[in-house]
N, C-alpha and C positions, 0 to 999 in steps of 0.2 A: 504494500500500500504506500502511496506517495506521502511523504512527510513535508511539513511546512518548510523545514530547513532546506530540503531538496529544491523546492520551488523557489525559495528566496535566493538560493545560490545562482539561479539563472539570470537574475535581473538586478539592477541597481535598486537601492532602497526606495527611491522616488517612483520608479516604474512599478515596483511591487505594490506600493500603497495604492497607486492608481488602478492597478489590476484588481486589488482587493475591493476597492470601491465598486468597480464594474461588476464584480461577482456578487456583492451584497445587493446591488441594484437589479440583479437578475436579468442582465442583458445578454447572457449566454443562452442561445436558443438552439433547438434541434441538435442536441449533443447525441452523437450516434457512434456506437462501437462498430468498427469495420470488420472485425473477425471474432470468432468464438472465444479466443483467449483474452479478448479485450485488451490487447496491447496496441491497437491502432484506433484512433478516434478522429472524428470530424465534427466541427461545430461552426455556428455563425454567431458573431458578436455584433450587436447593434449599438451604434453610437451616432456621431455626426454622419458617419457612413457605415455601411454594413460590410464586414470583412469575414472571409472564410479562413478557418484555422485548422491545421493538420498536426496531430501529435502522434509520436510513436514511442512506446514504453519498452523497457526490457521485459524478459520473459516473466520475472516475478512481479512486475508492475510497480516496483518501488524506485525506479530511476528513469530519466528521460534520455532516450537515445537520439531522437530527432524531433524538430518542430519547425513549423512554417506558417507564416501569415502573409496575406497579400496587401497589408497596410504599408504606407510609405516608410514609417519608422523602422519596420522590420528589415527594409532594404538598406537603410542609411546607417544604422547603428548596430554595434555588437550587442549580443545578449538578447534575451526574450523581450518582446513588447508587452504592453499591458493586456492586449487581447489574448496572448498565449498564457499569461499568468492567470487571467480570469478563467480560461478554459481548463487549465490544470487544477484549479481549485474546485471547479464543477466536477471534474473526473474524480477528484478525491472524495467528494460526496457520494458519487456512484459506487466507488470501491467500498466505502464504509457500509453502504446498504447491502453489499454482497458478502460481508464478513461471514465466516462459518457459524452455524448455530452452536451455541454452548448452553450454558444454563438458562439464559433468557429464551433460547429457542425451545427448551423443554417446558418452560412456563407457558409459552405461546401455545404449545401443543395441548396443554392442560386447560386452556381457556382463560388465561390470566389477563387481568386488566391492569394497565400501568398508569401512574399519575405524577406527583410532585417529585422533583429532584431531591436526593438525600442531603446534598450540601446546600444550605441556604446562604447564598452570597449576601454579604452586607450591602445594604442599599446605598447606591451611589448618591441618592438625593441627600442622605445624611452628611456625606462629605461636602457636598456643595453648600450646605447651610452653615458650615463652619466659616468663621470670618478669616480673612487673610491675615489679620493681626495675630489671631490665635495660632494660626499655622506657623507664623514666623517666630512667635514666642517659644512654642514647644521645640521647634527646630533649633533655635539658638541655645536654649538651656540643655537640650540633649547633647549637642555637639560639645558644649563647654564641659559637661560632666564626663563625657567619654575622653576628652583630652586630658582632664585631671587624672582620671583613672589610669590612662595609658602611659603617663609621663613617668620615666625612671631616670634618676640623675645619679651619675657615678662621678664623684669629684665635681669638676666643672663641665664635664661632657654631657650632652643630651642625646638620647637615643631615639630613633625613628620607629614608627608603628604603622602597620598596614591593616586596616579594619575592613572586612568584607561584609557585603549585604547580598542576600540570596533573593532572586526574583523568579517566580514560576507563573507562567500564563498557559492556560489550556484553551484551545480553540478547536471545536469539533473533533475532539479525541486526539489532537496533536499537541504536544507539550513543548514549550520553549522555556529553557532554563538558562539563567545567566547570573554572573556575579558583577557587582559594581563595588568600587573601593574608595576609601578615604585614607589619605596618607599625610603624615606630618610629624612634627617634633613636639612642641608644646600645644599645638592646635592642629586639628585634622581638617584637611581640605579634600574636596572631591577630585578623584583622578579622572580627568576628562577624556583621556585616551590611554587605555590600558596597554596597548601594544607599544605606543611611543614611550610609555613609562618604563617598560622592560628594556627597550632598546637604549634609553638614556642611562638606566642603571648599569647595563653591560659596558657602555662606553665611558661611564663616569662623568657624565655631562651635568650641567646645571639644570635644575627643575624648578618651575615657577610654583610658589605657594601663595595662592590668592593673587591679589593685584599688585602687591608691593614687595613681597618677600621671595627670595630664591634660596635654594640649598644645592651645594655641590654633592651629587650623589656618590662620588668616589669616597667621600668622607663619612658616608652613612653606615652606622652599625645598628642592627636590629635590637630593639629594646626588649623583645620577648621572643620565645621560641616559636610561638604560633605565627607571628608576623614573618619570621624567616621561612617557615614551612609554606605559608600561603604564597610568598614571593617565589619560592622554589617551584611550586605548582604552576604558577603563571609562566615562569621562565621555561619550564619543561615543554609546555604546549606551544609557547611562542617559537621555540627552537624547532619543534616538530613541524610546525606549519611552514617555517622558513625553509626547512629542508625539502618539504613537498613542493614549494614554489620553485626552488632551485632545480629540482629534478625535472621540471618541465613536463609534467604528466599530460599526455595527449587528451585525456578526458576533460581536463579542467583548464588547460592553458589559455583558451581563447577568452575566458571571462575572468581570469585571475586579476586583471587590471581593475576590475570594478570594486572588489572588496575582499576582505579576509573572510574565511569560513568561521574562525573561532573568535576573532576580535572585531568589534564594531563600535568605534568611539569608546564610550565608557564601559561597554559590555565585554565580558569574557564569557562566551557561550559554553555551556556544560553538556557534554555527553553523559550517558548514564555512568560510565566508568569514571569520568572526571568528577561527577557529583559524589560518587562513592569515596574518591580520594579526598575531596573537600571535607566531607562529613567525618572521615577518619581523623583529619587534622584537627577539626574543631573539638572532637571528643565530647566531653560533657559541658564544654564552655558554651554559654548562651551567645546567640548571634541573631541578627535581624532578618526577617523574612517578609516579603510582600507577595501574597498569594492571590492570583487572579485579579490584580488591581485593587485589592482591599487595603485597608490601612496597615502600615508597617507594624509588626509585632515581634517580640523577642521569643525565640524558640530554642530547643535543645535537640541534639541528634542522639538516637538510641539504636542499638542493635536488637532486633527481635520483632515481635508481632504486637500490634495494638489489640485491645480487647473489643470484640464485637459480640453483641448479644441480640438474638432474635427470639421472637415469641410466636408460637403457633396457637392461636385461639380458636374456639369453636363458636360459630354464630349461625344458628338455625340449620345445622347440618353441614354448613360450609366451613372450610378452613380459612383462617385469615392469618397471613404471615406479615409481621411487622418488625421494625427495628426498634429496640428499646435501649440503645446505647448511643454514645456520642458519634457524630457523623465522621466519615472517613473521606479524605480527599487524596486521590492518587497524584503523584508528581511525575509519573511516566506511564507509557502505554501498558507495560507489563505488571504494574503494581509492585515493582521492586522497591520503590520508595513511596511512602504514604504519609499524610499529615493527619494528626488527630490531637485536638486540645493542646496546642502549643508544643507539640513534639513531632519530630520527623523520624519515622521508623524505617530502618533498612530490613525488610522482611525476609523470612525464609521462603525458599522456592515453593514448597508445598502450599504454604499459606497464600502466596501470591497467586498460584494457580486457582485456588478456590475463591479468592476475593474478586478476581477480575470479572467472572460472570455474575457474581452476586451484586456488584456495583451496577452493572448494566441492567440487571433486573429491576433495581430500585431507582433508575435514572429519572423516571417521571411519575413514580407512585410512592406514597408513604406506606401503603400496605398492598398485599397481593391476595386475591381471592382464589380459593381452590375448590372446585366442584366435588361433591361427595363421591361421585364415581371415579374421580382421579386421585383420591387420597392414597389408595394402595400404591399406585405408581409414584406418587410423591414420596412416600416413605421409602420405597425401594430404589428409586432412580435419582431423585433430587436431594433427599436428606443426606446421604453419604457425601455428596459433593459440598453441601453447605457446611458440614461439620469439619471440613478441612480448614475453614477460615473463621468459624463462629460457633459460639455456644447457642443452643436452642432449647427453650422451655416449651414443653408440649402440654396442651390442655389435658386434664385428667380423663375427660370423656374419650379422647382418642387413645389414651393409654389403656383404657378398659376394653375398647373395641378392637385394637390392633396389638399384636405381639411385636413389640419394637425392641429387638435385641440386636446388638452387633453380631455379625457373622464371625464365628470362630471356625476357621478351616483347619482340619487335622489331616496330616499325611503319615501313613504307617508304611515304612520302607523296609524291604527285605530282599534277599537274593531269590531268584527263581531260575534254577539251572545256571547257565552262564550269564543270565540277564538280571535285570533289576525290576522288581515289582513294587508298585505304589498303590495303596488302598486309601482313597480319599473319604473323609467324613466331614459333613457340614453340621455345625451346631448353632442354633439360635436359642440361647437359654437352655431349657431342658429338652428342647426339640432337636433330636440328633438323627441324621439319616445319611445313607450312602447315595450320592447323586447318580451313580452308575446303574443302580437297580431300583431306586425309589424316586419318583417324580415329585412327590410332595412329602414333607415331614409329617409325622403323626402329631395331631393336636387333639386334646381331649375336651377342651372347654368351648369349642366352636369359634374361637376368636380367629381373626384373619392374621396370617403370618406375613410380616413385611420382610421380603427376601432381598438380599444384596446381590441381585442378578449379575451385576457387572463383575464383582469380585469372584462369584461362583464360576463365571465363564473364564475369567482370567486364570484361575487355578488350573482348570482343565486345559486351556489353550497353552499355558506355559509347559505343561507336561507333553502335550502333543508336539510342541516345537522341538523337543528333544527326542522325537521318534516313539514316544509311548503310545500304545494302542490298547483299546479296551479289550479285556478278557474277563468275562463274567463280572465280578465285583471289584476288579482292580485294573490298573493300567500297567502294561508290561513293555519293557524295552530290552531287545536282545542284540542290538548293534554295539559292538565294543567301543568304537570311537565315539558314538553318540552318548554312550553310558559315561565315558570319561569326561566328555564336555558337560554333561549334566552334573556330575559329581564335583567338578572343579569350578564351573561357572555359576550354576543355579543353586546347588545344595547349600553352599556357605551363606547365601542371602535369604534362603527360605525362612529361617526363624524370625526374620524381621516382620513377616506378614502372615505366616501360618505357623501352627504348632507341628513340630516334627517329632516322630517317634521311630526308633530303630529297633530291629530285632537284635538279639544277642550276637548273632553271626555278623551282622552288618555294622554293629556299633563299634567294632574294633578298627576304627579309622579306615574307611574304604579307600581313601587316597592318602598315601604316605610320601614323605620326602625320601629321596634316596639316602639310605643309611650311610654313615661315614665308613669308608673303606680304607683300611690301613694294611701295610705289608711290611714284613721283616725279611731281610736277606742275610744269609750266613753261608759259610763254606762247610760242606759236610765231609765225611771221611773219604768219599770217592773223588775229592777235589772238584766237586760240582757245586754250583750255586743252588741253594735251597731257598725258595721264596715261599713264605707263608702268608696267606691272605686272612684278613679278619673283617667280616661284615655282619653286623647284627641280624640274626634271624634268616640269613641266606647261606646256602651251601654253594660250592664252587660252580656246579652246573648252572644253578639259577643266576649266579653272578655273570657267567658267560652269556646266558640268554638275555639278560638285561643289556649287556654291551652290544649284542646283535641288534636289539631294538634301537639302541642309540645310534649305531652306524647307519641304520635305515632312516635316520632323521625323524623318528617318531617322537611325539611329545610324551609318551608314557610307555610303561611296560606292565602287563597284567601278570601278577604272581599266581602261583598254583592255588593259593587260598582265596582267589578271585578279587583280592584287593589290587589297587593300582599303585605304581610308583611313578612319580613325575621325574622326567629326565631333562637334561639340558644344562646342568650347572658346570662350573669349571672343573670340578673334580671328575665328572664323567669323561671329559675330554682327556684328562691326564691319565686316567685308568685305561681308557681305550688305546691311547698311544703306547702306554706301557705294555699292554697285552699284545697289540698288533705288531709292534716293532721288535718284540723279543720272540715271537712265534709261539707264545703260550697257547695251549689248547686244552679243552676239558678232558680229552682222552688221555692226556699225560699226567693228570692230577691224581694225587693220592690224598683224599680228604680235601683240605684247604691248602695243601702243599704241592708245589711243582718244582721240578729240577731244571736248571738251565746250564749250558756250558759256561766255563769260567771266562770265556771270551766276552761274555755279556757284561762283565763286572764294570768296565769303564763306561759303557753306555748307560747302565742303570744309575751309576753315580752322577753322570752328566745330567741325566733326565731329572733326578731328584734335586740337583742343585738349581736347575733352570726353572722348575715348576713347583711352586710352593704347595699347589693343590695335591701333589702326589706325596702322600705321607709314607715315606719309606724309611724304616728303622734299619740301619746298617751295623752289622756286628764288627767287633774289633778285628777279626781275621780279614773280613771284607775290606775294611778301611786300610789295612796294611798292604794288601795287594794293590789297591788303587793308588796309594801313596808311592809304592815302589815303581809302578809303571809311569805315573805322572812325573816323577822326579828321578830319572835315571842317573842324574849327576850325583845323587846321594847314595848310589848303590855301593855295596861293600865289595863288589867284584874287583879283583886286582888285575891290573895290566901285567902280563907276563914280563919277567925281569929282562928278557932279551929284547923287548920292544919299548921299554921305558926310555923316555927321552927322545924317541922317534915320533911318537904320536903327538899331534897338536891337541889342545884342550877339547875342541869340538869332536875330534876323533875318539878321544877317551870317552866322552859322553855317548857317542854312537856305539862303542864297544859295550859300555854298561847297559845301554838300552837293549842290545841283542842278548846280553846275559840275563837281564831281568825277564824278558819275554820267554826265553828258553826255560828259565827256572819254573815258570808257571805253565809250560807246555803251550805257549801261544806263538803265533807267527806275526810277521810284520813286513812292511816295505821300507827299506832304506832308500829314501828318495832324494838324497843330497844332490845339489847342483853338480853338473858334470865337471870333473876335474878336482873334486874335493876328497878323493881317496876312499871311495866306497870299498874297493878291493882290499886295501890295507886294513880297514876296520873289520872286515870279515876274517881276514887271515889272523888278526889279533885274537878274535873270538875263538877260532879253531885251535890256536895254540893253547888258549886257556882251558880248553876242554880235553887236551891231549892225555891227561893223566887217567881219564876214565877208560875202563876196558869196555869199549863200545865198538860197534861196526864203524867203518869209515863214513865220512860225510861225502856228499855228492854235489858237485858244482855243474850246472848245465849252462853253457854259454854259446853265443854265436860261434860259428866255425872260425871266424877271423880272430877270436879272442882266446881260443883254447890254450894255445902255447903262451899267450901273454900271461895267463894265470900261472902257468908253470914257472915262468921267469920271475914273476912277482913273489911267488912262494919261495923260490930259491934265493931271492934277494933278501927278503925280510925274515923268513922263517925256515932256514935250511933244515931245522930239526923235524919239520913236518915231512912225512913220507907221502909225496904226491905223485900221481900217475895219470897220464892222459889215456883214456880208453880209446885206442886207435888201432889201426892195422886191419888184418882180415877178420872175418867174423869169428874164426876159431881163436885168433889171438885175443880178440876182445872178450870172448867167453872165458879164456884162461885167466885174463886179468881179473875179471869179476869173481871167478872161483877162488882165486888166491887173495882177494882183496882184504878179507877180514884179518888175515894173519900178516899181511905185508904192507898195507897202506893206511894212512890217516885220512887222505883226501883223494877222491877220484874226480876226474874232470872229463866231461863228455860234451857233445854238441846237441842242439835240438834235432838236427837231422839224424844223427846216429841214434839218439834215444828213441825216436819214433820207430826206427827200423828194428832196434833191439829191445823194445819195451817188454817183450815176453821174457827176456832174460832178467831184466831189472825188477819187474814186479814180483818175482819169486823171492826177492831178497828184502832185507830191512836195512836202512841206512840210519846213521846217527842224525844228520841234518841234511836238508836239501836246500840249495841256494840257486835261484834263477837269476843269472846275470842278463842285463838288458831284457827284463821281464816283459816288455811290450811285445816280445815274440809270441806270447800266448794271449794277446789282447782279444783275439777272435775266439770265443769259447767253442766254436764248431770245428776248428782246425785240428789236424792230427797232432800238432805241437801241443796244444792245450790239453787234448784228451790224453796224450801220453804222460805228461808230467803229473797229471792228476791221478794216475794209477800207481804212483810211487808210494812206498810205505816208509815213513821216517818218524823220528820223535819230535821233529820241529821243522817248520817250513818258513823260508824267508825269500824275499824278492829284492832285487837291486835294479833300480831304474830311475833315471832323471826325469822320465816322462810317463808317469803312471796312467795319464790320460792323453791320448793324441787326437782322437776324433769323437769318441762317444763315451758315456758313462758305463756302457757295457764292458769296456776295456778294464775299468776299475773293478767291476764285479767279477770278471774272469780271473783277475789276479787274486782277489780275496777268496774266490772259490777254490783256488789252489792252497792258499794259506790256511784258511779255516772254513771248510765246506759248510754251507748252510748259514753262516753268520750273516750274510746279506740276503738271506732267503733264496728261493729258487729264482732262476733268471726271469721267468714270467712275472712273478710277484715283484721282483726288483724293478722291472720296467714299469709295471702298473703303479707301484707306490712311489718310486723315485724318478726314474729316467724321464718318463713322459711328462709328469707335472713340472719337473725342473727345466727341461729343454724346451718343451712346447708352450708351457703356461707360465714360465718364470716364477714358479711357486716357491716363495721364500721359506715357508714352513717346512716343505719337503726337503729343501736344500739344507736347512739348519739341522734337521733330524739326521740326514745322511752324514753330515759332518760329525755329529755326535758319535755315530757308529765308527767312522773310519779314522778320524784324526788321532786317537790314541795309538793306532797301529801304523802310522806313517810318520817317519822321522825325516824332516825336510829342512835343510839348511842351505842358504844361498851364499855364494862366494862373497858378495858385497857385505854380508853380515859377519862372516867369520874370518875372512882373509883381508884384513884392513891393509896389509902390505901388498896385496895384489895390484899390479899396475892397471891403468885405465883401459877400458875398451871403447873405442870410438867407432860408431856405426854411421854409415851414410848411404844414400841412394844415388846411383849414377845413371842418368837417362841418356841413351844414345839415339841419335837420329839414324834412320835407315838410309842406305844409298838409294839413289833414284830407281835403279833397276830392282833392287830388293823391295822397295815400297810398292812398285808396280806389281811384282809377283804376289806380294802379301795381299794387296787390295783385290786382285783377281781371285785368289783362293778364299779370301774372306767372304766375297759375294757368293761364291760357290758353296761355302760352308753354311751361310745363312739359308740358302735354298734347301740344302740337304736337311738342315735342322727343322725348317718349316715343314718339309715333306714328312719327316719322322713324326712330328706332332700331329699333322693332319691324319696320318695313318694310325695314330694311337700307339706308336712305338716309342716308348720312353727308355730304351736300352741305354744304360749309362756307358756300356762298353763302346757302342757306336759313337756316342757323343764324345767320349774321351779320345777316341781315335781322330775325330775331326779337330778337336782342340789341340791334340798333340802335333798334328801337321802344322797348324798356325804357329805354335810355339817354336817348332823347328825352323820355320821360315824367319821368325823374329831373331833367331840366333844366327843362322846362315843357310840360305836356300840350297847351297851346294850339298847339304846333308842328305838330300834325297833327289835333287834335280840334276841329272847327268848333263854335263856340258855347260852348267851355269857358271858365268864368269863375271857377274855383276857386283861381286864383293859383299861384305857385311859390315855395316856401320859399327855394330857392337864389337866385332872381332878387331876392327881397326883401332877402336878406342882401347880395347884390352891391350893391344900391342904397345900402345903409347904408355899406358899405365905401368905395365910390367917392365918395359925398358927403363923408364925413369926410376922405378922402385929398385931395380937391380943395381942401377948406377949408384943409388943412394945407400946401398948396403942392406937393403931389406930382403927378407926371405919370405916366400909367398906360397900359400896353399890355394889352388884353384879348383873349385868344385863345380861339376856339372852332372846332371842326371843322364845326359846323352853321351855314351862312349864315343860315338862318331864325332861329336863336337870336340871332345877332348883330343881326338886324333888330329883334327884340323888345327886346334890350338898348338899341339905339339909340332906340326909342320911349320907354323909361323915362328915358333921359338927357335927351331933349327935354323930357319932362314936368318934370324937375328943373332945366331951364335950363342943362344942362351941354353945352358944345360938344364935338364929336368928329370925327375923320376915320374913313373906312371904306375897307378894302382887301380884295379877294378875287381869285379867279382871273380875273375879267373885267376887272380894272383894267388899262389899257394900260401898257406899260413906262415911257413918258415921264411918264405921270401918277403912277406909283408914285414915280419920282424926285422929282417936285415935292412930293408929299405928305410924303415922308420929310424933305425939306429944310425944309419949312414947320413940321412937328412939332418937329424938333430946334431950330428957331429960336423955339419957344414959342407958335406960333399957336393951339394948342388943347391942353387938358389930357389928353384921352383919345384913344386910337387903337384902333379895333376892327379886328381882323385875323383873316382865315380862316387856320387853322393850316397847311393845306397850301400856300396861296398865299404866305403871308408868313413862313413858318417859317425860310426861308434867304435869304441874300443882302441883307438889309436892315441898315443901320446906324442904330439908333434909340437912341443913347446919351443922348438928351434925356430919356428915361424913367427913373424910379427905382423903379417898381413894375410887376411883371408878374403878371397874373392868368390862370390857366388855368381857364376856367369849367367845362370837362368834360375828363375824363382820356382820353388816347389810349392805344391798346394798347402802343405803343412809347415808353418814356420818353425815348429818345434824341431823338425828334422834338420832344418837349416841351423838352428841354434846348437843342436848336438854336434853338427859338423864344425861349427865355429869353435866349439869348446875343445876340439882337438888341439888347438893352439892356446886358447885362453883358459888355462887350468893351473893347478898347483905346480909350481916349478917355473912358471913364466916370469921372466925378469923384465921384459920390455912392454911398453904400451902396444896394444893390438889394434890394428885398423881393420874394420870389416866393411867391405864394399858389396852392395847388391846392385847388379847391373840389370837394367830394363831397357827394352827397345820402345822408343816413344810411339804412341798411337797404336799400340798393339794389345793383344790379349794379356801380355805380361803385366801391363799396368793394372788391368782389372783384377788379375790374380793377386797382385800386391795389395790392392784395396780390400779384397776379401780377407786377406791375412789380418789386416788391421782391425777389421770388424769382428773377427771371431776369436778374441783373446780373453773373454770374460770368465767363462765357466771354470777353467783350471785355476784361475786366480782365486775364485771363491771356494773351490773344493779343497785345494792343497795349501798354497801360499803364493804370494806374488813371486813372479819370476818364471813361471811356465807359460806356455802358449797353447791355444786350443783352436782347432778348426773343425767345426761340425761338418757333416756331410752336406754337400751343396743342395740347397733347396731348388725347386723348379724355377722359382723367380730368379734366383741367383744365376742359374744356368742361362736363362733368357737374357740376363744382363750381359753375360759374356759375349753374346752374339749381337749386341747393340753397339753402334759406333759411338 
């Protein structure tokens, strides 16, 4: 419904008053609603001329969306004209007539006649008879008295006061409320513009007091707390409105220039909320009110409801309802605020709901007549509504004729099978009946029973809402979810309006909170973790069933005793994580106990530290294990005497870490940065274990490193009896047969192990070490399957890159170290890999780190080798020769077409795509690699020649890596032409020859070493070099870093320069960009310093074929 304030906001004050006069003169004619919703109206307004007006309201009819008038003023000025204002006021009348029937409608149905208004306005004639002198006298003395009362003097300073007056006017059901103010020091003056007053206060400007005096507002201090709070209220709404103006709202912008919404000269207009704030400030302090233009009076504000008393009298068979208490005046449309006898009440919601229709009923009548045939309906339908707001005295004759008792509704609740049964009973005094089987209650004296039909229906409807259906004399609900909703949403509120009785079975709390779950962890005699759960009234199976419900995101779980447990608190998540991530299952439990492998100790401790909701009591033995693994530097393990003084401090820590893990039969990954001496740390550990009469340990290494291990053992620990398992199959078999008696360490290769695995798996070894453990990164390869068939007392892995492409690689290594620790491969992918890689799930990443970090020891060169020289890396971009570029562009266009054809045919074979890309990369290096007769040269090869020549002249020694052996051959030809000597190493170079070449290069035999990236990227110590050149980029930058660290490692004395060469405008630059994008996961999973390249996505592949 339209409100006055809405209409006033459309026009200036002058135009609004003219429109109001037109409306009162009834010059709006032929007002017609143009649609059923009554949102569009048309009318004619008669004045000096006749004008047609069109109005469009919003869907609720309480705001104006559009208006139009064909008068001249509407076309010349902003805002609504007086004809539009008059029409809107007439529409407001129509809306009021269409209000929904409430209590007044019920009286109309009963044949009620209405008359005089409940509130008697004081006669205006009485005000007019007062003399002007009398008015001035009272005004003068009142203001003087208030000024004396308000003055507070502190020393010589006088304090200011702000005194409010409240005004309320009602006009055809619309209420206008505002405050006006008086302000001053020793005398109070009317504030003529409230908004200007606030603005002047904020700026500290001068303010006029009367005609002669001024005060500088920057010096003002409030003389009482109430004045300060009143000003704060004013300031708050002033700033709110200023912010709205500044926002430039499209709904209001065009008429903002006319006037403020909240401030109009002296007036500060009050919404219902602002009125509530004002009354709260005033408390029980009296203030002035002028109500509906009557004389100003002093009132107080109260919280609560006024007293209203009605009387139902009997007159010749008719009922007569009349008010016998003081009159009530509402101050707003909803009766939230009402006036009675000098008090303003802020009423309760229920009271206001009952008062509103009551006041409408008595708007024009001092009493209401009720026909005899309507008395039963009155008692049943109207009386309960009246009693919300008023007390009512009923004539004795009616009490004798009617049974007038309030309804007492009773619900008897019990279980029925898996469902809930409710038996309702309604009682009116002694008359009690079940409404499902009895239509009328039994009455013995023939009196008429007044029934509260509304409440009776509400009881049944509320049960029906939750799925209850009639079954003989009760309502039954069998849907589990609806039952839970009824028990949690409706049942707690039932006692407020009905009496509830429970059966013994039901009374024992049908809905319970999740009981507190605690757990204790200790180490048993079998060196297993023993976890004991404790949850009141629950066994282990039921606890697991509750967790299943929680995982399914259900709000509740139904127990076997039919009661419900509410799920969803922080403790539930903690327990679910605990159970899920440790692989606990009900089938493994014995009572409330379950055993876990010792490898879970660190994870459980991390989980308990990170989540306070997990109540985990840890035994002394458990804490000792955790402390030993977490702080290997505090280990009591002693470095063998022969190696003391050789190991650096961080290498001693690595040795201690290996010793601690072996002590508890646990495995781990020694993931130190390349060149930090992982081999030496393992040799130290093997020497420390030599005294024990155990089978030999086994080292599995790449073919190129097998003899390197023998050399390192001979160098640092000649007392260890080491043997390479090599030669013919018969010779290898003989070595294995004699191993227990003859050797401390056996060394084999991945290739030999998978061929000889039948011989190895029949034996038991002391420890197994995987060097360059990334060789088992693919769990489906024969390498991975073979090493996982070995039987040893301890498993360890050595690798600087535990992750190169996917998290599956990390899982595969852990599956060797501690099978099952990271679950099955499928569960690992579902729980960790997919959420982390595809969804960037931080929670999954954090949980995986909790599992793996205690078993990965990772140190970086920059952190532990402060004396290591600098490594300077740079990118060198080369332009192709004209002929080379022509060849490249031709092949690039051809490649684009082939790629497009593959996509169109639905063929996404990565092998074919890789072949296309490889051809482009070869052209970027040197087209002569595959084009016979090509003589156009290579820009990158020319630049390499310049770099190498200059470096050799400067005394530098260089490693040149390429993944293409053909390219290395071309580079070798150029070096020969320049007279520069070099060594060459690729996958065909025998192991012993590799060792000889490395030794000779480090001794300075030649300045350049050409190395195939895959064959020489690991296991070589080439600290004799101080420059590393990567002639072509590899997909995985971690592989390039491994190759770089052949030179940049322990023992390097010089700064190392690393150059990555790229051909400008080719796919090489895009590969380099991909490298830079794909480095985040390994940094998060292990530590800074590694690199990671996920498998290429389809989008990334498409980018490679874009120019």
